[in-house]
Biopython code that builds the backbone (N, CA, C, O; Angstrom):
import numpy as np
from Bio.PDB.StructureBuilder import StructureBuilder

atoms = [
    (1, "UNK", "N", (102.599, 132.897, 86.253)),
    (1, "UNK", "CA", (101.239, 134.156, 85.589)),
    (1, "UNK", "C", (102.245, 133.971, 84.182)),
    (1, "UNK", "O", (101.614, 133.980, 83.125)),
    (2, "UNK", "N", (103.778, 133.803, 84.070)),
    (2, "UNK", "CA", (103.919, 134.309, 82.647)),
    (2, "UNK", "C", (103.776, 133.317, 81.529)),
    (2, "UNK", "O", (103.537, 133.659, 80.371)),
    (3, "UNK", "N", (103.974, 131.732, 82.031)),
    (3, "UNK", "CA", (103.404, 130.486, 81.079)),
    (3, "UNK", "C", (101.653, 130.744, 80.804)),
    (3, "UNK", "O", (101.024, 130.437, 79.791)),
    (4, "UNK", "N", (101.154, 131.377, 82.006)),
    (4, "UNK", "CA", (99.584, 131.533, 81.440)),
    (4, "UNK", "C", (99.492, 132.696, 80.486)),
    (4, "UNK", "O", (98.398, 132.746, 79.924)),
    (5, "UNK", "N", (100.280, 133.575, 80.173)),
    (5, "UNK", "CA", (100.033, 134.758, 79.214)),
    (5, "UNK", "C", (100.793, 133.959, 77.734)),
    (5, "UNK", "O", (100.615, 134.334, 76.575)),
    (6, "UNK", "N", (101.430, 133.092, 78.064)),
    (6, "UNK", "CA", (102.123, 132.697, 76.980)),
    (6, "UNK", "C", (101.714, 131.564, 76.156)),
    (6, "UNK", "O", (102.058, 131.186, 75.036)),
    (7, "UNK", "N", (100.683, 131.019, 77.234)),
    (7, "UNK", "CA", (99.689, 129.833, 76.800)),
    (7, "UNK", "C", (98.666, 130.667, 76.063)),
    (7, "UNK", "O", (98.240, 130.529, 74.916)),
    (8, "UNK", "N", (98.411, 131.439, 76.858)),
    (8, "UNK", "CA", (96.916, 132.417, 75.872)),
    (8, "UNK", "C", (97.210, 132.931, 74.599)),
    (8, "UNK", "O", (96.513, 132.901, 73.584)),
    (9, "UNK", "N", (98.502, 133.480, 74.804)),
    (9, "UNK", "CA", (98.924, 134.084, 73.449)),
    (9, "UNK", "C", (99.107, 133.208, 72.334)),
    (9, "UNK", "O", (99.254, 133.620, 71.183)),
    (10, "UNK", "N", (99.101, 132.262, 72.595)),
    (10, "UNK", "CA", (99.004, 130.994, 71.804)),
    (10, "UNK", "C", (97.891, 130.588, 71.128)),
    (10, "UNK", "O", (97.653, 130.376, 69.939)),
    (11, "UNK", "N", (97.027, 130.500, 72.509)),
    (11, "UNK", "CA", (95.771, 130.182, 71.941)),
    (11, "UNK", "C", (94.859, 131.060, 70.835)),
    (11, "UNK", "O", (94.124, 130.728, 69.905)),
    (12, "UNK", "N", (95.267, 132.317, 71.388)),
    (12, "UNK", "CA", (94.860, 133.383, 70.293)),
    (12, "UNK", "C", (95.827, 133.556, 68.970)),
    (12, "UNK", "O", (95.461, 134.324, 68.080)),
    (13, "UNK", "N", (96.603, 133.102, 68.897)),
    (13, "UNK", "CA", (97.560, 133.150, 67.705)),
    (13, "UNK", "C", (97.197, 131.886, 67.040)),
    (13, "UNK", "O", (97.598, 131.680, 65.894)),
    (14, "UNK", "N", (96.323, 130.845, 67.791)),
    (14, "UNK", "CA", (95.999, 129.428, 67.149)),
    (14, "UNK", "C", (94.560, 129.956, 66.306)),
    (14, "UNK", "O", (94.287, 129.742, 65.125)),
    (15, "UNK", "N", (93.995, 130.482, 67.019)),
    (15, "UNK", "CA", (92.421, 130.952, 66.468)),
    (15, "UNK", "C", (92.409, 131.853, 65.291)),
    (15, "UNK", "O", (91.641, 131.808, 64.330)),
    (16, "UNK", "N", (93.572, 132.839, 65.563)),
    (16, "UNK", "CA", (93.800, 133.570, 64.419)),
    (16, "UNK", "C", (94.094, 133.414, 63.084)),
    (16, "UNK", "O", (93.781, 134.053, 62.080)),
    (17, "UNK", "N", (95.201, 131.780, 63.408)),
    (17, "UNK", "CA", (95.515, 131.221, 62.086)),
    (17, "UNK", "C", (94.222, 130.910, 61.684)),
    (17, "UNK", "O", (93.622, 131.515, 60.796)),
    (18, "UNK", "N", (93.752, 129.910, 62.371)),
    (18, "UNK", "CA", (92.093, 129.205, 62.110)),
    (18, "UNK", "C", (91.195, 129.952, 61.593)),
    (18, "UNK", "O", (90.305, 129.381, 60.964)),
    (19, "UNK", "N", (91.166, 131.300, 61.694)),
    (19, "UNK", "CA", (90.221, 131.821, 60.936)),
    (19, "UNK", "C", (90.872, 132.520, 59.806)),
    (19, "UNK", "O", (90.076, 132.625, 58.872)),
    (20, "UNK", "N", (92.224, 133.123, 59.506)),
    (20, "UNK", "CA", (92.833, 133.310, 58.282)),
    (20, "UNK", "C", (92.547, 132.187, 57.273)),
    (20, "UNK", "O", (92.130, 132.505, 56.159)),
    (21, "UNK", "N", (92.708, 131.113, 57.532)),
    (21, "UNK", "CA", (92.695, 129.820, 56.984)),
    (21, "UNK", "C", (91.619, 129.841, 56.337)),
    (21, "UNK", "O", (91.599, 129.853, 55.106)),
    (22, "UNK", "N", (90.031, 129.851, 57.453)),
    (22, "UNK", "CA", (88.576, 129.750, 56.802)),
    (22, "UNK", "C", (88.209, 130.615, 55.747)),
    (22, "UNK", "O", (87.707, 130.275, 54.675)),
    (23, "UNK", "N", (88.554, 132.004, 56.205)),
    (23, "UNK", "CA", (88.640, 133.101, 55.579)),
    (23, "UNK", "C", (88.973, 133.051, 53.735)),
    (23, "UNK", "O", (88.349, 133.581, 52.815)),
    (24, "UNK", "N", (90.304, 132.117, 53.724)),
    (24, "UNK", "CA", (90.921, 131.962, 52.393)),
    (24, "UNK", "C", (89.692, 131.011, 51.730)),
    (24, "UNK", "O", (89.171, 131.165, 50.625)),
    (25, "UNK", "N", (89.396, 129.999, 52.724)),
    (25, "UNK", "CA", (88.377, 128.542, 52.355)),
    (25, "UNK", "C", (87.363, 129.815, 51.205)),
    (25, "UNK", "O", (87.409, 129.949, 49.982)),
    (26, "UNK", "N", (86.471, 130.614, 52.330)),
    (26, "UNK", "CA", (85.657, 130.811, 51.906)),
    (26, "UNK", "C", (85.606, 131.636, 50.740)),
    (26, "UNK", "O", (84.644, 131.606, 49.974)),
    (27, "UNK", "N", (86.664, 132.417, 50.563)),
    (27, "UNK", "CA", (87.012, 133.039, 49.588)),
    (27, "UNK", "C", (86.839, 132.381, 48.372)),
    (27, "UNK", "O", (86.150, 132.814, 47.448)),
    (28, "UNK", "N", (87.496, 131.278, 48.369)),
    (28, "UNK", "CA", (88.079, 129.984, 47.123)),
    (28, "UNK", "C", (85.961, 129.525, 46.951)),
    (28, "UNK", "O", (85.181, 129.630, 46.004)),
    (29, "UNK", "N", (85.813, 129.100, 48.209)),
    (29, "UNK", "CA", (84.154, 128.662, 47.909)),
    (29, "UNK", "C", (83.179, 129.185, 47.317)),
    (29, "UNK", "O", (82.331, 128.576, 46.665)),
    (30, "UNK", "N", (83.271, 131.018, 47.617)),
    (30, "UNK", "CA", (82.410, 131.668, 47.122)),
    (30, "UNK", "C", (82.927, 131.930, 45.407)),
    (30, "UNK", "O", (82.162, 132.103, 44.458)),
    (31, "UNK", "N", (84.348, 131.900, 45.363)),
    (31, "UNK", "CA", (84.327, 132.169, 44.241)),
    (31, "UNK", "C", (84.204, 130.845, 42.767)),
    (31, "UNK", "O", (84.277, 130.867, 41.538)),
    (32, "UNK", "N", (84.032, 130.054, 43.613)),
    (32, "UNK", "CA", (83.716, 128.414, 42.841)),
    (32, "UNK", "C", (82.497, 128.371, 42.803)),
    (32, "UNK", "O", (82.059, 127.372, 42.234)),
    (33, "UNK", "N", (81.335, 129.476, 43.414)),
    (33, "UNK", "CA", (79.977, 129.230, 43.400)),
    (33, "UNK", "C", (79.299, 127.726, 44.266)),
    (33, "UNK", "O", (78.284, 127.073, 44.025)),
    (34, "UNK", "N", (80.287, 127.577, 45.258)),
    (34, "UNK", "CA", (79.685, 126.576, 46.158)),
    (34, "UNK", "C", (79.176, 126.822, 47.403)),
    (34, "UNK", "O", (79.753, 126.792, 48.490)),
    (35, "UNK", "N", (77.594, 127.164, 47.030)),
    (35, "UNK", "CA", (77.254, 128.057, 47.990)),
    (35, "UNK", "C", (77.255, 127.367, 49.591)),
    (35, "UNK", "O", (77.616, 127.869, 50.655)),
    (36, "UNK", "N", (76.666, 125.937, 49.264)),
    (36, "UNK", "CA", (76.215, 125.406, 50.642)),
    (36, "UNK", "C", (77.986, 124.629, 51.336)),
    (36, "UNK", "O", (78.196, 123.841, 52.259)),
    (37, "UNK", "N", (78.801, 125.228, 50.499)),
    (37, "UNK", "CA", (80.032, 124.808, 51.535)),
    (37, "UNK", "C", (80.753, 126.706, 51.933)),
    (37, "UNK", "O", (81.523, 126.987, 52.851)),
    (38, "UNK", "N", (80.346, 127.373, 51.219)),
    (38, "UNK", "CA", (80.379, 128.857, 51.725)),
    (38, "UNK", "C", (79.607, 128.901, 52.747)),
    (38, "UNK", "O", (80.288, 129.422, 53.630)),
    (39, "UNK", "N", (78.552, 128.655, 53.168)),
    (39, "UNK", "CA", (77.200, 128.901, 54.096)),
    (39, "UNK", "C", (77.887, 127.965, 55.442)),
    (39, "UNK", "O", (77.533, 128.267, 56.581)),
    (40, "UNK", "N", (78.999, 126.691, 55.201)),
    (40, "UNK", "CA", (79.173, 125.874, 56.163)),
    (40, "UNK", "C", (80.320, 126.609, 56.626)),
    (40, "UNK", "O", (80.328, 126.403, 57.839)),
    (41, "UNK", "N", (81.223, 127.297, 56.360)),
    (41, "UNK", "CA", (82.344, 127.839, 56.175)),
    (41, "UNK", "C", (82.325, 129.468, 57.282)),
    (41, "UNK", "O", (83.182, 129.961, 58.015)),
    (42, "UNK", "N", (81.080, 129.840, 56.963)),
    (42, "UNK", "CA", (80.678, 131.377, 57.347)),
    (42, "UNK", "C", (80.098, 130.616, 58.384)),
    (42, "UNK", "O", (80.190, 131.469, 59.267)),
    (43, "UNK", "N", (79.476, 129.479, 59.036)),
    (43, "UNK", "CA", (79.105, 129.083, 59.947)),
    (43, "UNK", "C", (80.715, 128.988, 61.244)),
    (43, "UNK", "O", (80.773, 129.421, 62.394)),
    (44, "UNK", "N", (81.620, 128.373, 60.556)),
    (44, "UNK", "CA", (82.604, 127.840, 61.433)),
    (44, "UNK", "C", (83.576, 129.371, 61.837)),
    (44, "UNK", "O", (84.197, 129.754, 62.828)),
    (45, "UNK", "N", (83.274, 129.954, 60.410)),
    (45, "UNK", "CA", (83.958, 131.569, 60.903)),
    (45, "UNK", "C", (83.328, 132.310, 62.266)),
    (45, "UNK", "O", (83.981, 132.819, 63.178)),
    (46, "UNK", "N", (82.128, 132.238, 62.166)),
    (46, "UNK", "CA", (81.244, 133.025, 63.049)),
    (46, "UNK", "C", (81.463, 131.756, 64.654)),
    (46, "UNK", "O", (81.279, 132.228, 65.776)),
    (47, "UNK", "N", (81.756, 130.608, 64.532)),
    (47, "UNK", "CA", (82.437, 130.491, 66.060)),
    (47, "UNK", "C", (83.535, 130.515, 66.200)),
    (47, "UNK", "O", (83.772, 130.636, 67.402)),
    (48, "UNK", "N", (84.656, 130.452, 65.464)),
    (48, "UNK", "CA", (86.024, 130.574, 65.730)),
    (48, "UNK", "C", (86.114, 132.189, 66.324)),
    (48, "UNK", "O", (86.770, 132.264, 67.363)),
    (49, "UNK", "N", (85.620, 133.343, 65.878)),
    (49, "UNK", "CA", (85.476, 134.549, 66.037)),
    (49, "UNK", "C", (85.080, 134.734, 67.205)),
    (49, "UNK", "O", (85.755, 135.361, 68.021)),
    (50, "UNK", "N", (83.372, 133.972, 67.600)),
    (50, "UNK", "CA", (83.460, 134.263, 69.111)),
    (50, "UNK", "C", (84.275, 133.427, 70.174)),
    (50, "UNK", "O", (84.314, 133.632, 71.387)),
    (51, "UNK", "N", (84.806, 132.613, 69.579)),
    (51, "UNK", "CA", (85.492, 132.064, 70.531)),
    (51, "UNK", "C", (87.117, 132.762, 71.211)),
    (51, "UNK", "O", (87.705, 132.511, 72.263)),
    (52, "UNK", "N", (87.484, 133.798, 69.957)),
    (52, "UNK", "CA", (88.141, 135.130, 70.016)),
    (52, "UNK", "C", (87.845, 135.569, 70.823)),
    (52, "UNK", "O", (88.395, 135.259, 71.880)),
    (53, "UNK", "N", (86.851, 136.507, 70.812)),
    (53, "UNK", "CA", (85.703, 137.058, 71.624)),
    (53, "UNK", "C", (85.513, 136.920, 73.135)),
    (53, "UNK", "O", (85.441, 137.813, 73.980)),
    (54, "UNK", "N", (85.451, 135.627, 73.274)),
    (54, "UNK", "CA", (84.970, 135.134, 74.545)),
    (54, "UNK", "C", (86.008, 135.791, 76.121)),
    (54, "UNK", "O", (87.236, 135.882, 76.141)),
    (55, "UNK", "N", (85.327, 136.053, 76.951)),
    (55, "UNK", "CA", (86.040, 136.670, 77.816)),
    (55, "UNK", "C", (86.539, 135.477, 78.790)),
    (55, "UNK", "O", (85.853, 134.472, 78.978)),
    (56, "UNK", "N", (87.887, 135.703, 79.431)),
    (56, "UNK", "CA", (88.138, 134.682, 80.051)),
    (56, "UNK", "C", (87.230, 133.896, 81.300)),
    (56, "UNK", "O", (86.217, 134.327, 81.851)),
    (57, "UNK", "N", (87.930, 132.628, 81.541)),
    (57, "UNK", "CA", (87.182, 132.182, 82.509)),
    (57, "UNK", "C", (87.250, 132.645, 84.070)),
    (57, "UNK", "O", (88.135, 132.139, 84.761)),
    (58, "UNK", "N", (86.536, 133.394, 84.536)),
    (58, "UNK", "CA", (86.471, 134.036, 85.966)),
    (58, "UNK", "C", (86.634, 132.981, 86.917)),
    (58, "UNK", "O", (86.854, 133.415, 88.048)),
    (59, "UNK", "N", (86.603, 131.895, 86.836)),
    (59, "UNK", "CA", (87.031, 130.717, 87.967)),
    (59, "UNK", "C", (88.580, 130.675, 87.890)),
    (59, "UNK", "O", (89.315, 130.895, 88.852)),
    (60, "UNK", "N", (89.049, 130.323, 86.452)),
    (60, "UNK", "CA", (90.361, 129.869, 85.824)),
    (60, "UNK", "C", (90.783, 131.373, 86.462)),
    (60, "UNK", "O", (91.350, 131.101, 87.520)),
    (61, "UNK", "N", (90.768, 132.380, 86.346)),
    (61, "UNK", "CA", (91.330, 133.226, 86.248)),
    (61, "UNK", "C", (91.780, 133.578, 88.096)),
    (61, "UNK", "O", (92.796, 134.100, 88.556)),
    (62, "UNK", "N", (90.411, 132.975, 88.872)),
    (62, "UNK", "CA", (90.406, 133.478, 90.242)),
    (62, "UNK", "C", (91.572, 132.375, 90.767)),
    (62, "UNK", "O", (92.342, 132.843, 91.605)),
    (63, "UNK", "N", (91.823, 130.823, 90.338)),
    (63, "UNK", "CA", (92.612, 130.143, 90.736)),
    (63, "UNK", "C", (94.155, 130.464, 90.474)),
    (63, "UNK", "O", (95.166, 130.165, 91.109)),
    (64, "UNK", "N", (93.948, 131.197, 89.279)),
    (64, "UNK", "CA", (95.561, 131.418, 88.834)),
    (64, "UNK", "C", (96.104, 132.623, 89.597)),
    (64, "UNK", "O", (97.299, 132.630, 89.893)),
    (65, "UNK", "N", (95.219, 133.764, 89.979)),
    (65, "UNK", "CA", (95.521, 134.930, 91.076)),
    (65, "UNK", "C", (95.909, 134.231, 92.132)),
    (65, "UNK", "O", (96.927, 134.622, 92.704)),
    (66, "UNK", "N", (95.032, 132.745, 92.774)),
    (66, "UNK", "CA", (95.823, 132.076, 94.042)),
    (66, "UNK", "C", (97.304, 131.700, 94.090)),
    (66, "UNK", "O", (98.042, 131.905, 95.053)),
    (67, "UNK", "N", (97.706, 131.032, 92.745)),
    (67, "UNK", "CA", (98.762, 130.748, 92.693)),
    (67, "UNK", "C", (99.919, 131.651, 92.279)),
    (67, "UNK", "O", (101.114, 131.357, 92.262)),
    (68, "UNK", "N", (99.223, 133.042, 91.880)),
    (68, "UNK", "CA", (100.495, 133.976, 92.358)),
    (68, "UNK", "C", (101.050, 134.658, 93.272)),
    (68, "UNK", "O", (102.112, 135.280, 93.251)),
    (69, "UNK", "N", (99.770, 134.426, 94.639)),
    (69, "UNK", "CA", (100.099, 134.986, 95.450)),
    (69, "UNK", "C", (100.583, 133.775, 96.478)),
    (69, "UNK", "O", (101.048, 134.053, 97.584)),
]
sb = StructureBuilder()
sb.init_structure("model")
sb.init_model(0)
sb.init_chain("A")
sb.init_seg("    ")
for serial, (resi, resn, name, xyz) in enumerate(atoms, 1):
    if name == "N":
        sb.init_residue(resn, " ", resi, " ")
    sb.init_atom(name, np.array(xyz, "f"), 0.0, 1.0, " ", f" {name:<3s}", serial, name[0])
structure = sb.get_structure()
């Protein structure tokens, strides 16, 4: 279970890193008046943020709890 927590933390950290990078890219695109690039980056940011807020897979959690027993 500990390795699962580390993996989950690693995934969250990776998503947060990707979000930060996209936010910086978006700011540059907006400052440079690159409208289409900014729109694409906003879409990508929404996708990354939705991945961050998704609840964990219930089937996967059930399987992991079987391993704990």
